[in-house]
C-alpha positions in Angstrom: 11.4 -23.7 -12.4 14.1 -24.6 -9.5 14.3 -20.8 -8.9 10.8 -19.9 -8.2 10.9 -22.6 -5.7 13.7 -21.2 -3.7 12.2 -17.9 -3.6 9.1 -18.8 -2.3 9.6 -19.6 1.2 12.1 -16.5 1.8 9.2 -14.5 0.5 6.3 -16.4 2.6 8.4 -15.8 5.5 8.6 -11.8 4.6 4.8 -11.9 3.8 4.3 -13.0 7.5 6.4 -10.2 8.8 4.9 -7.8 7.1 1.7 -9.0 8.0 2.5 -8.9 11.3 4.2 -5.5 11.1 0.7 -4.3 9.7 -1.7 -5.9 12.4 0.4 -3.6 14.9 0.4 -0.3 12.8 -3.5 -1.2 12.8 -4.3 -2.0 16.1 -1.6 0.1 18.1 0.3 2.5 16.3 -2.1 4.4 13.7 -4.7 4.7 16.5 -2.3 5.7 19.0 -0.7 8.5 16.3 -4.1 9.9 15.6 -5.2 9.8 19.6 -2.1 11.6 20.3 -2.7 14.4 17.5 -6.0 15.2 19.3 -4.4 15.4 22.4 -2.0 17.9 21.3 -3.9 19.8 18.9 -7.5 20.0 20.1 -8.2 21.9 16.6 -7.7 18.6 14.9 -9.3 16.4 17.2 -12.7 16.0 14.9 -10.3 14.3 12.4 -9.1 11.5 15.2 -11.6 8.9 14.0 -11.9 9.8 10.3 -8.2 9.3 9.7 -8.1 6.4 12.0 -10.6 4.7 10.0 -9.0 5.7 6.5 -5.8 4.6 7.5 -6.5 1.2 8.9 -8.8 0.7 5.9 -5.3 1.5 3.4 -3.7 -0.9 5.9 -6.3 -3.4 5.0 -6.2 -3.2 1.7 -2.4 -4.0 1.6 -3.4 -7.0 3.8 -5.3 -8.4 1.4 -2.3 -7.8 -1.4 -0.5 -10.0 0.9 -3.0 -12.7 1.7 -3.6 -13.1 -2.4 0.2 -13.0 -3.0 0.7 -15.9 -0.3 -2.2 -17.8 -2.2 -0.5 -17.3 -5.3 2.3 -18.2 -3.7 0.8 -21.9 -3.2 -0.3 -22.2 -6.7 3.4 -21.3 -7.7 4.7 -23.8 -5.5 1.8 -26.7 -6.5 2.8 -25.5 -10.6 -0.6 -24.6 -11.0 -0.1 -20.6 -11.5 -1.7 -20.8 -14.9 -5.0 -21.7 -13.7 -8.3 -20.2 -13.7 -8.0 -20.3 -9.6 -5.0 -17.5 -9.8 -7.4 -14.9 -12.1 -9.5 -14.9 -9.0 -6.3 -13.9 -6.1 -4.8 -11.6 -8.9 -8.3 -9.9 -9.3 -8.6 -9.6 -5.4 -5.3 -7.6 -5.6 -6.4 -5.3 -8.2 -9.8 -4.8 -6.5 -7.9 -3.8 -3.5 -5.3 -1.4 -5.3 -8.5 0.2 -6.5 -9.9 0.8 -3.3 -6.9 2.0 -1.9 -6.5 4.2 -5.0 -10.0 5.6 -4.5 -9.1 6.5 -1.2 -6.0 8.4 -1.9 -7.3 10.1 -4.3 -9.9 11.5 -2.2 -7.6 12.1 0.6 -5.2 13.8 -1.7 -8.3 16.0 -3.0 -9.4 17.2 0.5 -5.8 17.9 1.0 -4.7 19.7 -1.9 -7.6 22.2 -1.6 -6.8 22.7 2.7 -3.1 23.0 1.8 -1.3 26.1 2.6 2.0 24.7 2.0 2.6 22.4 -1.0 4.7 19.7 0.7 2.2 17.1 1.8 0.2 17.4 -1.6 3.5 16.6 -3.7 4.1 13.3 -1.3 0.2 12.7 -1.8 0.9 13.0 -5.3 3.7 10.6 -5.4 2.0 7.9 -3.3 -1.1 8.3 -5.8 0.9 8.0 -8.5 2.9 4.9 -7.5 -0.6 3.2 -6.5 -1.7 4.2 -10.0 1.3 2.6 -11.8 1.2 -0.8 -9.5 -2.4 -0.9 -10.3 -1.9 -0.5 -13.7 0.9 -2.9 -14.0 -1.0 -5.6 -12.0 -4.5 -5.4 -14.8 -1.2 -5.7 -17.5 0.2 -8.6 -15.7 -3.4 -10.3 -15.1 -3.7 -10.2 -18.9 -0.6 -11.8 -19.5 -1.5 -14.4 -17.0 -5.0 -14.7 -18.6 -3.2 -15.7 -21.9 -0.6 -17.6 -20.6 -3.5 -19.9 -18.8 -5.3 -19.8 -21.8 -2.0 -21.1 -24.1 -1.6 -23.8 -21.3 -5.0 -24.8 -21.5 -4.6 -25.4 -25.2 -1.6 -27.5 -25.2 -2.9 -29.5 -22.5 -5.6 -30.5 -24.5 -2.9 -31.0 -27.3 -1.0 -33.4 -25.4 
């Protein structure tokens, strides 16, 4: 268990850095990129705000995962990870991934029917499959956490 405690601090530092970078992307980089796109290509100007909204939403989904991970790390540090409280945070991760997956599939379908070059649809396919794998993995890990929580509760009742 000592190794897990030693990993908590560097992981928290990494989560804070990643969250900060995502805030910069959400507030400056992505809106600026789509504004620049609208200036350079006036034909794509109507896509500026929908693309900005979708990109900001996807970053928000990642931020929800980061906050939930932070809360799970708190439970690890307090040795309460095998409690019903952990399931709430894992559920929030699963729902954030599911929301991002739905948006990505919508983008993938829209781009797939509009594209004349297979490069972007292939890249989006890779992203959609990757998010699918991560989401399904989180569902499996949630089931394992639920089983471990039940076993821990049973063991605590015996002792």
